N, C-alpha and C positions, 0 to 999 in steps of 0.2 A: 051602059051594057057588057063591054066585056069587063068592067070590075063588079058588077054586079053577079055574073056571071062565076068570076071566079069568085067571089064571096060566097056565091051559094054553094060554090062546090066543097071549098073549105071546111063549112060549115055544117055538112053532111058528112063530111070527112069524122071530123070531129065527136057529132051527133052517135055515131057508128062506134068511134072507140070510145066513148062516153056509155053507149050501151052494153056495151063488150067488158067494157071494167067492169061496172056496174054487177054484174054476176060474180064476181068472183070476188068483188070487194063483203059481197053479205059474209061471204064465209072464212075472208081475213074477218072481218069483225067479230063473229062471233067466235071465232079461235081467239082473238082480243080479249075478250070479255070473260071468256074464260079460266084464260091464262091468269087475268086481273084477278077474278073471283080465286084463283090457288092461292095468287099469294094474298090475298089480303085475310087468309083461312087462315094460314100459317103462321099470316104476321098475329094476328087471333092468336091460335095457341100460345106464339113466343110469347106475346101479355102473359098472359093466363102464369103459364107457367114461371114469368119472373118475376112477378106484379107481388106475389111475398115477401121474395126475396130483397128488393127493393126498399119494401117496406120494416124489413127485420136493420136492413142499414141504416137507414134515415130513425128507426128506433137508435139502434144503437149510438152513434152519431149523439142525441139527444142524451142520453145519459153522460157523457166522454166532458161532462161539464166541470170545470176546475173550480173548488168554490173558495180557492185564496187568491185574497186581496193581491192585487200589485204593488210592492213598495212605493215604486212613482205614486202612487193616484192615493195613498194611505199620505205619502208627503202633501203630494197638491195642496190633497180634503184639510190637511192638522193646518196647513201655511194661511189656504183661504180663510179658515176661522180664526187663529190665531193660538191654535193649539202650540204646547210645546212640547216637544218630544222626548224623550226621554232612553231614547232607543242607544 
């Protein structure tokens, strides 16, 4: 009986506290959602402004290909096929 009474009191305190906190959590949740949406909008704007720059960098790197065959590769190919070099 004593334990059940104590448990009932504590449960009542908990329920009251949960109800009182519940009202403020709704506004906190809305505030957090608004902040999140603002941050997402900022990130999307930064992405849009930087997307073309990223493409330009990638394209410039693709065009920086060296067409010279390394000497070591030439020698190894010649050795593999038994070609005598006259270098």
